[in-house]
C-alpha positions as CSV (number, residue, x, y, z in Angstrom):
1,X,75.8,102.1,108.1
2,X,75.1,100.4,104.5
3,X,71.8,99.6,103.5
4,X,72.8,97.5,100.9
5,X,70.2,97.5,98.8
6,X,69.4,101.2,100.0
7,X,72.6,102.4,99.3
8,X,74.9,100.3,97.2
9,X,72.3,99.1,94.9
10,X,70.6,102.7,94.4
11,X,73.6,104.1,93.4
12,X,74.2,106.3,96.8
13,X,76.8,108.6,97.5
14,X,79.1,105.4,98.4
15,X,79.0,104.3,94.8
16,X,78.6,104.3,92.0
17,X,77.3,100.3,91.1
18,X,74.2,100.0,90.8
19,X,71.6,96.5,90.3
20,X,68.0,96.2,90.0
21,X,67.4,94.7,93.8
22,X,64.1,93.2,92.8
23,X,65.4,91.1,90.4
24,X,68.7,89.8,92.3
25,X,67.6,86.9,94.8
26,X,71.3,87.3,96.2
27,X,71.2,91.0,97.6
28,X,67.6,89.8,99.1
29,X,68.1,87.3,100.4
30,X,71.7,87.5,102.0
31,X,72.1,87.4,105.4
32,X,72.6,90.4,107.6
33,X,73.8,88.9,110.4
34,X,77.0,86.4,111.7
35,X,74.7,84.1,112.8
36,X,73.0,83.6,109.6
37,X,75.9,82.8,107.5
38,X,77.7,79.7,106.9
39,X,81.2,79.9,108.0
40,X,83.6,77.8,109.3
41,X,82.4,77.5,113.0
42,X,86.3,78.8,114.0
43,X,86.3,81.6,112.1
44,X,83.2,82.3,112.6
45,X,83.6,82.3,116.5
46,X,87.3,85.1,115.8
47,X,84.9,87.7,113.8
48,X,82.4,87.8,115.9
49,X,84.6,88.5,118.9
50,X,85.7,91.4,116.8
51,X,81.9,92.5,116.7
52,X,81.3,92.1,120.0
53,X,84.1,93.9,121.2
54,X,83.6,96.3,117.9
55,X,87.3,96.2,117.4
56,X,86.8,95.0,113.6
57,X,90.2,94.1,112.2
58,X,92.3,95.2,108.9
59,X,91.6,91.5,106.7
60,X,91.0,90.7,103.0
61,X,88.4,88.1,102.3
62,X,89.5,85.4,100.0
63,X,87.6,82.2,98.0
64,X,85.9,82.0,95.5
65,X,83.2,83.6,93.9
66,X,80.1,83.9,95.0
67,X,80.5,82.8,98.7
68,X,79.8,85.4,100.6
69,X,82.9,87.7,100.7
70,X,81.4,91.2,100.1
71,X,78.2,89.9,102.6
72,X,81.2,88.9,105.6
73,X,82.5,92.2,105.2
74,X,78.9,94.3,105.5
75,X,77.9,92.4,107.7
76,X,81.6,93.6,109.6
77,X,80.8,97.0,108.6
78,X,77.5,96.7,109.8
79,X,78.6,95.6,113.4
80,X,77.7,98.9,114.5
81,X,75.0,101.7,113.3
82,X,78.2,104.5,114.6
83,X,79.9,102.5,111.9
84,X,81.1,105.5,108.7
85,X,81.5,102.6,105.3
86,X,83.3,103.7,102.2
87,X,82.0,101.3,99.7
88,X,84.4,100.7,97.1
89,X,84.4,98.0,94.1
90,X,87.4,98.2,93.0
91,X,86.8,96.6,89.8
92,X,85.0,100.0,88.3
93,X,87.1,101.8,91.1
94,X,90.3,100.2,91.7
95,X,92.6,103.9,90.9
96,X,94.4,106.3,91.8
97,X,91.9,109.2,91.1
98,X,89.2,107.3,93.6
99,X,92.2,107.0,96.5
100,X,92.7,111.2,96.3
101,X,88.8,111.6,95.4
102,X,87.3,109.1,98.1
103,X,89.4,107.1,100.0
104,X,91.9,109.9,101.4
105,X,88.8,112.6,102.3
106,X,86.1,110.0,103.8
107,X,90.0,108.7,105.9
108,X,90.7,112.4,107.3
109,X,86.6,113.6,108.3
110,X,85.6,113.0,111.9
111,X,83.8,110.4,112.3
112,X,81.9,109.7,116.1
113,X,82.4,105.2,115.2
114,X,84.8,104.0,113.3
115,X,85.4,104.1,109.9
116,X,85.2,101.5,107.7
117,X,86.8,100.9,104.0
118,X,85.3,97.9,102.0
119,X,87.5,97.6,99.1
120,X,85.6,95.4,97.0
121,X,87.3,93.2,94.1
122,X,91.1,94.2,94.8
123,X,92.3,92.0,92.9
124,X,90.8,94.3,90.1
125,X,92.2,97.4,90.8
126,X,95.2,97.8,89.3
127,X,98.8,96.8,91.1
128,X,101.7,96.1,88.3
129,X,101.5,100.2,87.1
130,X,104.0,102.5,88.8
131,X,101.3,104.1,90.4
132,X,99.2,102.1,90.8
133,X,96.1,101.8,93.5
134,X,97.0,98.8,95.1
135,X,100.9,100.4,95.7
136,X,98.8,103.9,96.6
137,X,96.9,102.2,98.7
138,X,99.7,100.5,101.3
139,X,100.7,104.3,102.5
140,X,97.1,104.5,103.2
141,X,96.9,101.4,105.8
142,X,99.6,103.2,107.7
143,X,99.1,107.0,107.4
144,X,95.2,106.0,108.2
145,X,95.3,103.5,111.9
146,X,91.8,104.7,113.1
147,X,90.7,103.0,109.8
148,X,90.2,99.5,109.0
149,X,89.9,98.1,105.7
150,X,88.4,94.9,104.8
151,X,89.1,94.0,101.2
152,X,87.2,91.0,99.1
153,X,89.4,88.5,96.4
154,X,89.0,85.7,94.3
155,X,92.9,85.7,93.8
156,X,95.1,86.4,96.2
157,X,98.0,86.7,94.2
158,X,97.0,89.0,92.1
159,X,96.7,91.0,95.6
160,X,100.6,92.2,96.0
161,X,102.8,91.6,99.2
162,X,103.0,94.9,101.0
163,X,99.2,94.3,101.1
164,X,98.6,91.4,102.3
165,X,100.7,92.0,105.5
166,X,98.5,95.1,105.8
167,X,95.3,93.5,105.5
168,X,96.0,89.4,106.4
169,X,94.6,87.4,104.2
170,X,91.0,85.0,105.3
171,X,90.2,82.0,103.4
172,X,86.8,81.5,103.5
173,X,86.2,77.7,101.8
174,X,82.4,76.5,102.1
175,X,81.6,72.8,102.2
176,X,78.3,71.0,103.7
177,X,78.6,70.4,108.1
178,X,78.8,74.3,107.5
179,X,75.3,74.6,107.3
180,X,74.5,71.7,109.3
181,X,73.5,73.7,112.4
182,X,73.0,70.7,115.9
C-alpha cells in the first residue's frame, strides 16, 4: 500500500519523487477514498464496483491538470491493503531503463495481493523513438496479465494507440454538479 505522503513524498524505494509535504496543501488534503472524491456518478459507480470486487482494471485516466488523476489512481491502487504498488513518475523515469530495472522485476516478484503499476504522466514518456518506453510497455502489459496498469495523462494524443488498446482511456471531467450532494 502506498501512503502518498509517507512513501512518494519522502522519496521511498518506490519512486524518486521528493516533495515537501508540509508545504503542499494539495497532498495534505487529497481524498484517500472514492467516497471523498468528486467524480461523475457513473464513473464513481464503475470504480466502486472494481474496488468492491477487488478487480481493478487496466486503464488510462485522462484529464486536465489538477483534476485528480493521480489521486484516483492512488485510491484505486490502495483499495486493498494486500496490493503491491509501484509508482512510476514517467516525466522523470519514462525511459527503457525503468522498464528493465523497475517494472519487469516488480511484475516478476511474488505477491500476496494484486500488483498495480501506476504510470503517472505517461504522456510525458517517450513514444517516438524506436526503443521507446511506451513501445516497450506494450509487451509488458501482455506478458504480465496478473498485473494491473493505471496510467495518468493530460494528453491522450501523446499516448500510442497500442497502449490505449491495453489501458482503455477513461476521460475525467469536472463540473460543479459533481460537488453537490443531496
